[in-house]
Z-matrix of the N, CA and C atoms (Angstrom, degrees):
N
C 1 1.399
C 2 1.596 1 104.34
N 3 1.366 2 118.57 1 -39.18
C 4 1.522 3 121.46 2 -175.30
C 5 1.450 4 106.81 3 -63.39
N 6 1.350 5 119.24 4 -43.58
C 7 1.454 6 117.98 5 178.03
C 8 1.474 7 116.26 6 -50.70
N 9 1.334 8 114.67 7 -43.38
C 10 1.577 9 121.14 8 -179.04
C 11 1.556 10 103.57 9 -63.95
N 12 1.336 11 125.70 10 -53.17
C 13 1.287 12 124.91 11 -167.95
C 14 1.620 13 110.03 12 -70.65
N 15 1.264 14 118.15 13 -29.42
C 16 1.438 15 126.19 14 178.69
C 17 1.671 16 108.12 15 -69.89
N 18 1.239 17 112.16 16 -43.51
C 19 1.347 18 118.81 17 179.16
C 20 1.558 19 113.71 18 -68.44
N 21 1.293 20 108.91 19 -45.62
C 22 1.541 21 112.80 20 176.23
C 23 1.425 22 111.91 21 -66.11
N 24 1.248 23 121.57 22 -36.07
C 25 1.576 24 121.41 23 174.44
C 26 1.445 25 110.45 24 -65.29
N 27 1.332 26 123.92 25 -41.35
C 28 1.357 27 129.07 26 177.86
C 29 1.571 28 111.60 27 -58.78
N 30 1.267 29 112.64 28 -46.16
C 31 1.496 30 117.33 29 175.50
C 32 1.519 31 110.85 30 -63.78
N 33 1.262 32 124.64 31 -35.16
C 34 1.393 33 134.15 32 178.98
C 35 1.636 34 105.79 33 -64.47
N 36 1.253 35 114.11 34 -59.09
C 37 1.500 36 131.09 35 -167.27
C 38 1.571 37 103.39 36 -62.98
N 39 1.245 38 120.14 37 -44.81
C 40 1.434 39 124.18 38 -169.63
C 41 1.482 40 117.15 39 -94.97
N 42 1.374 41 114.75 40 12.27
C 43 1.508 42 116.88 41 170.40
C 44 1.489 43 106.12 42 -70.48
N 45 1.359 44 115.92 43 146.53
C 46 1.430 45 117.83 44 -176.66
C 47 1.538 46 113.42 45 -65.21
N 48 1.289 47 115.62 46 -26.91
C 49 1.475 48 117.96 47 176.35
C 50 1.572 49 119.10 48 -87.85
N 51 1.295 50 112.88 49 5.42
C 52 1.521 51 117.28 50 179.02
C 53 1.526 52 102.51 51 -69.86
N 54 1.388 53 108.75 52 126.81
C 55 1.584 54 114.91 53 -178.55
C 56 1.438 55 110.06 54 -78.07
N 57 1.347 56 115.54 55 166.45
C 58 1.456 57 117.73 56 177.22
C 59 1.628 58 108.82 57 -74.31
N 60 1.228 59 116.90 58 -29.95
C 61 1.487 60 122.73 59 173.35
C 62 1.592 61 111.29 60 -155.18
N 63 1.287 62 109.10 61 160.78
C 64 1.552 63 116.29 62 177.37
C 65 1.550 64 100.20 63 -106.05
N 66 1.332 65 116.24 64 138.10
C 67 1.459 66 126.31 65 -175.94
C 68 1.461 67 106.75 66 -93.97
N 69 1.289 68 118.81 67 -10.80
C 70 1.538 69 117.33 68 178.51
C 71 1.547 70 109.64 69 -160.63
N 72 1.248 71 116.90 70 161.35
C 73 1.458 72 122.14 71 175.78
C 74 1.546 73 111.36 72 -62.32
N 75 1.236 74 111.12 73 -38.85
C 76 1.637 75 114.88 74 178.03
C 77 1.481 76 108.49 75 -64.85
N 78 1.369 77 120.28 76 -34.54
C 79 1.433 78 116.16 77 179.95
C 80 1.487 79 112.06 78 -75.99
N 81 1.211 80 121.13 79 -36.31
C 82 1.578 81 130.47 80 175.68
C 83 1.623 82 106.14 81 -58.69
N 84 1.365 83 112.54 82 -49.59
C 85 1.496 84 118.51 83 -179.01
C 86 1.528 85 110.33 84 -61.41
N 87 1.368 86 116.39 85 -43.73
C 88 1.431 87 122.84 86 -177.61
C 89 1.572 88 110.87 87 -58.08
N 90 1.395 89 106.10 88 -49.16
C 91 1.458 90 113.14 89 -174.55
C 92 1.556 91 111.68 90 -69.91
N 93 1.416 92 117.33 91 -35.41
C 94 1.443 93 120.55 92 176.93
C 95 1.595 94 111.97 93 -67.13
N 96 1.348 95 112.08 94 -38.78
C 97 1.484 96 113.61 95 176.06
C 98 1.420 97 118.05 96 -55.23
N 99 1.445 98 115.45 97 -44.11
C 100 1.449 99 124.18 98 175.93
C 101 1.460 100 110.90 99 -63.75
N 102 1.347 101 115.45 100 -49.31
C 103 1.443 102 124.44 101 -176.45
C 104 1.505 103 109.85 102 -56.26
N 105 1.305 104 120.80 103 -45.35
C 106 1.468 105 125.32 104 -176.94
C 107 1.572 106 113.06 105 -72.81
N 108 1.315 107 111.43 106 -25.65
C 109 1.454 108 112.71 107 175.23
C 110 1.489 109 109.00 108 -74.55
N 111 1.294 110 118.70 109 -41.81
C 112 1.422 111 122.19 110 174.91
C 113 1.618 112 114.54 111 -58.48
N 114 1.386 113 105.85 112 -48.59
C 115 1.561 114 115.07 113 -176.46
C 116 1.540 115 111.23 114 -61.40
N 117 1.327 116 118.24 115 -42.58
C 118 1.441 117 117.61 116 175.60
C 119 1.459 118 119.46 117 -79.46
N 120 1.338 119 121.47 118 -28.08
C 121 1.436 120 123.18 119 -164.00
C 122 1.568 121 107.12 120 -108.20
N 123 1.398 122 117.77 121 -27.58
C 124 1.484 123 119.49 122 -174.94
C 125 1.468 124 118.51 123 -115.54
N 126 1.386 125 115.05 124 -37.61
C 127 1.419 126 127.20 125 -173.60
C 128 1.453 127 108.01 126 -71.78
N 129 1.370 128 121.65 127 120.86
C 130 1.424 129 128.39 128 173.43
C 131 1.468 130 113.99 129 -80.16
N 132 1.293 131 122.25 130 124.66
C 133 1.538 132 127.37 131 -174.73
C 134 1.484 133 108.29 132 -99.29
N 135 1.261 134 116.35 133 127.79
C 136 1.457 135 123.82 134 175.79
C 137 1.531 136 115.64 135 -61.67
N 138 1.292 137 116.50 136 -31.43
C 139 1.501 138 120.64 137 175.16
C 140 1.523 139 117.95 138 -74.11
N 141 1.339 140 118.97 139 -6.65
C 142 1.414 141 124.22 140 173.96
C 143 1.512 142 108.97 141 -125.78
N 144 1.304 143 115.91 142 37.45
C 145 1.432 144 119.34 143 169.36
C 146 1.493 145 116.18 144 71.64
N 147 1.427 146 115.13 145 27.99
C 148 1.480 147 122.15 146 -178.30
C 149 1.540 148 113.56 147 66.77
N 150 1.300 149 109.69 148 29.73
C 151 1.582 150 116.18 149 176.01
C 152 1.588 151 103.43 150 -103.27
N 153 1.417 152 108.90 151 166.11
C 154 1.427 153 116.68 152 174.88
C 155 1.590 154 107.32 153 -90.21
N 156 1.365 155 119.28 154 147.63
C 157 1.454 156 112.83 155 179.84
C 158 1.623 157 110.26 156 -61.25
N 159 1.412 158 117.61 157 -27.35
C 160 1.433 159 114.21 158 -177.82
C 161 1.558 160 109.83 159 -61.89
N 162 1.349 161 114.37 160 -45.62
C 163 1.581 162 120.52 161 -179.13
C 164 1.339 163 110.07 162 -59.61
N 165 1.426 164 122.46 163 -42.29
C 166 1.418 165 123.81 164 -179.31
C 167 1.624 166 109.19 165 -67.48
N 168 1.270 167 114.00 166 -49.41
C 169 1.498 168 118.26 167 176.29
C 170 1.548 169 113.83 168 -50.33
N 171 1.270 170 118.43 169 -43.30
C 172 1.368 171 124.26 170 -172.54
C 173 1.521 172 113.18 171 -95.59
N 174 1.340 173 117.74 172 13.12
C 175 1.431 174 123.48 173 171.79
C 176 1.532 175 113.52 174 71.23
N 177 1.286 176 118.23 175 22.85
C 178 1.491 177 123.30 176 178.66
C 179 1.560 178 113.57 177 -87.72
N 180 1.293 179 115.79 178 -15.92
C 181 1.454 180 118.51 179 -168.95
C 182 1.491 181 111.21 180 -62.42
N 183 1.493 182 121.82 181 -44.16
C 184 1.440 183 117.14 182 -178.32
C 185 1.496 184 113.72 183 -59.41
N 186 1.270 185 122.99 184 -38.84
C 187 1.401 186 123.24 185 -176.15
C 188 1.668 187 109.61 186 -73.50
N 189 1.307 188 117.24 187 -34.59
C 190 1.417 189 120.30 188 168.97
C 191 1.470 190 110.45 189 -61.00
N 192 1.382 191 119.62 190 -46.29
C 193 1.461 192 122.58 191 -176.34
C 194 1.530 193 106.28 192 -63.39
N 195 1.247 194 121.20 193 -36.11
C 196 1.453 195 120.26 194 -174.71
C 197 1.504 196 105.71 195 -75.48
N 198 1.355 197 122.50 196 -36.44
C 199 1.428 198 125.47 197 179.76
C 200 1.593 199 110.24 198 -64.51
N 201 1.214 200 110.84 199 -41.06
C 202 1.528 201 116.53 200 176.17
C 203 1.481 202 112.79 201 -60.53
N 204 1.346 203 113.96 202 -42.87
C 205 1.523 204 120.03 203 -176.73
C 206 1.537 205 106.76 204 -68.72
N 207 1.317 206 119.11 205 -36.72
C 208 1.528 207 120.24 206 174.14
C 209 1.540 208 112.44 207 -59.21
N 210 1.320 209 115.29 208 -47.22
C 211 1.514 210 121.08 209 -178.33
C 212 1.466 211 106.71 210 -61.56
N 213 1.339 212 119.25 211 -48.57
C 214 1.504 213 123.02 212 -177.76
C 215 1.566 214 107.07 213 -53.11
N 216 1.319 215 114.94 214 -49.27
C 217 1.413 216 122.09 215 -165.97
C 218 1.555 217 106.69 216 -70.37
N 219 1.420 218 121.01 217 -33.64
C 220 1.389 219 127.30 218 177.79
C 221 1.590 220 105.10 219 -66.55
N 222 1.231 221 115.30 220 -44.22
C 223 1.502 222 121.55 221 -177.97
C 224 1.521 223 110.08 222 -60.74
N 225 1.292 224 113.05 223 -48.61
C 226 1.465 225 122.82 224 -179.39
C 227 1.539 226 110.65 225 -61.20
N 228 1.321 227 116.93 226 -46.26
C 229 1.425 228 120.64 227 -177.51
C 230 1.559 229 110.37 228 -64.94
N 231 1.355 230 113.74 229 -40.86
C 232 1.446 231 115.33 230 179.94
C 233 1.478 232 115.32 231 -69.98
N 234 1.361 233 120.36 232 -33.08
C 235 1.470 234 128.16 233 -175.80
C 236 1.436 235 115.33 234 -146.74
N 237 1.358 236 116.07 235 68.78
C 238 1.483 237 120.40 236 179.66
C 239 1.444 238 117.53 237 -57.58
N 240 1.259 239 113.33 238 -25.18
C 241 1.482 240 124.60 239 -177.80
C 242 1.575 241 115.58 240 -63.78
N 243 1.378 242 111.09 241 -19.57
C 244 1.470 243 122.84 242 -178.76
C 245 1.478 244 107.34 243 -84.91
N 246 1.263 245 120.21 244 -14.24
C 247 1.565 246 119.43 245 -177.32
C 248 1.645 247 102.11 246 -119.49
N 249 1.264 248 109.41 247 95.92
C 250 1.539 249 114.92 248 -174.98
C 251 1.507 250 115.43 249 -77.96
N 252 1.277 251 115.03 250 -19.32
C 253 1.519 252 114.56 251 178.62
C 254 1.461 253 117.74 252 -97.16
N 255 1.417 254 115.61 253 -48.60
C 256 1.433 255 117.91 254 -177.69
C 257 1.426 256 107.87 255 -167.97
N 258 1.328 257 116.74 256 174.68
C 259 1.360 258 128.14 257 -175.56
C 260 1.634 259 104.98 258 -61.50
N 261 1.263 260 126.44 259 128.56
C 262 1.489 261 124.75 260 -172.32
C 263 1.653 262 107.61 261 -73.64
N 264 1.241 263 114.52 262 146.06
C 265 1.553 264 122.43 263 176.11
C 266 1.496 265 106.59 264 -129.98
N 267 1.409 266 112.55 265 150.73
C 268 1.493 267 113.33 266 173.84
C 269 1.471 268 110.68 267 -72.77
N 270 1.375 269 121.40 268 163.15
C 271 1.418 270 123.12 269 -175.38
C 272 1.551 271 104.07 270 -57.72
N 273 1.376 272 112.46 271 151.34
C 274 1.536 273 118.79 272 -175.91
C 275 1.545 274 104.70 273 -72.83
N 276 1.292 275 114.35 274 140.32
C 277 1.499 276 124.08 275 179.23
C 278 1.552 277 106.82 276 -96.94
N 279 1.346 278 120.64 277 123.15
C 280 1.426 279 119.16 278 -168.59
C 281 1.688 280 103.07 279 -76.86
N 282 1.317 281 114.65 280 153.00
C 283 1.443 282 120.51 281 177.91
C 284 1.548 283 112.15 282 -78.56
N 285 1.321 284 115.05 283 -24.76
C 286 1.517 285 119.46 284 171.55
C 287 1.434 286 113.98 285 -139.93
N 288 1.361 287 124.31 286 144.57
C 289 1.351 288 123.85 287 178.03
C 290 1.529 289 108.40 288 -132.75
N 291 1.247 290 120.51 289 157.29
C 292 1.481 291 120.59 290 -171.82
C 293 1.655 292 105.45 291 -143.97
N 294 1.318 293 116.03 292 140.70
C 295 1.388 294 118.66 293 160.71
C 296 1.585 295 111.97 294 -77.72
N 297 1.283 296 109.65 295 -55.25
C 298 1.462 297 124.14 296 172.43
C 299 1.501 298 112.90 297 -120.97
N 300 1.312 299 116.56 298 91.65
C 301 1.501 300 119.39 299 179.28
C 302 1.530 301 113.15 300 -54.50
N 303 1.317 302 124.83 301 131.16
C 304 1.396 303 124.45 302 175.33
C 305 1.589 304 110.86 303 -64.72
N 306 1.243 305 120.88 304 140.53
C 307 1.509 306 121.31 305 174.79
C 308 1.411 307 111.00 306 -65.16
N 309 1.299 308 113.38 307 138.39
C 310 1.528 309 119.66 308 177.01
C 311 1.541 310 104.89 309 -76.90
N 312 1.230 311 113.62 310 156.75
C 313 1.418 312 120.46 311 178.04
C 314 1.468 313 111.00 312 -62.63
N 315 1.385 314 114.66 313 137.31
C 316 1.385 315 125.51 314 178.63
C 317 1.599 316 113.66 315 78.85
N 318 1.260 317 120.19 316 13.31
C 319 1.417 318 124.45 317 178.40
C 320 1.609 319 107.84 318 -116.92
N 321 1.284 320 113.26 319 150.17
C 322 1.563 321 116.29 320 175.86
C 323 1.468 322 102.88 321 -130.97
N 324 1.353 323 108.23 322 128.47
C 325 1.489 324 113.07 323 -178.81
C 326 1.582 325 114.58 324 -68.70
N 327 1.350 326 115.39 325 -13.95
C 328 1.462 327 119.04 326 175.17
C 329 1.428 328 112.22 327 -76.26
N 330 1.306 329 116.21 328 -28.13
C 331 1.573 330 116.22 329 -173.33
C 332 1.694 331 108.06 330 -105.87
N 333 1.200 332 114.11 331 -6.22
C 334 1.492 333 116.81 332 179.34
C 335 1.452 334 112.68 333 99.67
């Protein structure tokens, strides 16, 4: 879980518009409201195949994945010399994703 929160905080902190400080609670809330709208609806996340959480949540990711694959196939067909290793594929889309994955039976998060 720590990795997710650290990654999230880094994304927040290193946005160009992140201020040096907030001068009021209202200012911080306003900034975060706008940030989370962007983070969930526009920002593509590597852990979910470069999709937005919004598109994954609303079931749009498979259609987007298929469209990306078509574009890559078209590019490969037109110029195979540009792809020296293999036919390009969109990033893998995970079958499951978690914010806090439940512990499996017989494991203890404190001992690894």
